[in-house]
C-alpha positions, 0 to 999 in steps of 0.5 A: 368044630362042628361043621354043618352042610344044608342041602335040598334047596331048589326051584318049586312051584306054589303048593309043593313040598320039599325037605331040607337037610342039615348033615353035621360032621359029629354026632347031633347029640353033642350039639345041645340046640338045633334050629332052622332059619331063613333069609329072603331077599332084602329082609333080616334072617328070621327064625323057622323052627327049633329043638333041644334034644330034651324038649318038644320042637317050636315053630314060628306061628306063622310056619306052624302046621306047614313046616316039620323038623325031623331028625335021624340020630344015625345020619347026624342029620336034621331035616326041615320038611316044608310042606303047601310052599308059597312064594314067600317062603323063598329064601336061603334056609340055614341050619344052626347048632348051639353047644354052650356059647358056640354057634354053628352055622351052615353055609344055606340052601336056596329055596325059591318058590314060584307062583 
């Protein structure tokens, strides 16, 4: 069982930047694929970006160029850097890890962007 813990959310102003962290309880190499999702109030969970250990990162078209995934293997942590934040980025952000048929989710971290 892998535990994922997100952190780094908060209240930001439009145009600001924020980096979210997703710390894994085990080596991130034990996870085949990583992803970030978000869920805005009253909306379905939306895929943001993902990567595998052997493929390049892919981003949702609407977020490409503003959001960047990074990783620190020594800290077993995956990051989501969010730039030029907009009010529509307001959501709970979740990291997701997949190993085989098993999906792991963190508890989410709230990001609120004020106009």
